[in-house]
N, C-alpha and C positions, 0 to 999 in steps of 0.2 A: 194171240197166236194160236192157231189150230194145233191139235195134237199131231206130232210128226213133222210139223213145219219148223225149220231151223231158223235161228236168228241170223241176221246179216250184219257184219261189221266191216267198216272201211277204216284202215289205219294207214298212216304215213310213217314209214320207218325202214328198218334194215333187218334182214334175217341174220341171226348170229350163228346159225348152223345150217347145213344144207337141208332143204325141204325134202322129206322122204315120206312116202306112204308107210303107215305103221308106226311112225315116230311123232313126237310132239314137235310143233314149230316153236322156235324161240325167237322173239321179235323185240328189237330195241326201238322204242318210240316214246316221244314226249319225256325223255329222260328216264324211262322205266323199262324194265324187261318183263315181257309177257310170255308165259308158256301156255300153249293151247292144249286142248285134249288131242288125242291121236289123230293124225291126218288120215283121211280115208280116200281122198281123191285130189289130184292136182288138175285143175281145169284148163289153165292157160298161164303162160309166162311170156312177158315181153320185156323190153328194156325199162319200161316205166311202171309195170304192175305185175303182180302175181295173184291169180285167183285160185283158191283152194278151199277144200271142205274138210272139217273135222267132224268128230262124232256129234258135236252140238251146234256148230256154227258154220256159215258160209263166209269166207274172208275175201276181202279185196285189199291187198297190201300194195300201197303206192310206194314205189322204190326209185322214182325219177331223181334227177339232179338236185331238186330242191329238198330232198329228204335228208334228215340228220345222219351223220356218219356214225358208225358203231364205235370207232376208235375213241370217241369222247367218253364212253362208258368205261372202257378199260383203263384209260390213262388216270382217271379219278380213283379207281379201285387200287391201282398199283401205287399211287402216291400216298394212300392212307396207311 
C-alpha cells in the first residue's frame, strides 16, 4: 500500500448508531461490534449499502435484507 492510500473493507452488517461525520461508526457484523476511527466523509447510502470513509479506511457496509439484525447482539447482553 502506498503512503497515503487507505485500506478498503467490505462488511456485511448493521449500524448500531447513526453514521455521522466526525464520529466513530459502530457496526455489528459476524457477531462482533466494530468501532471505526472517525468518519471523515459519507460517500453514498442506498437501501443495500453505505459507503463511507474514516481517517484510515474506505468502508462498504452491506446492509441489505440478508444482513444480520442488530437485535441479536442486545438480547444476549441483556440476558447475561
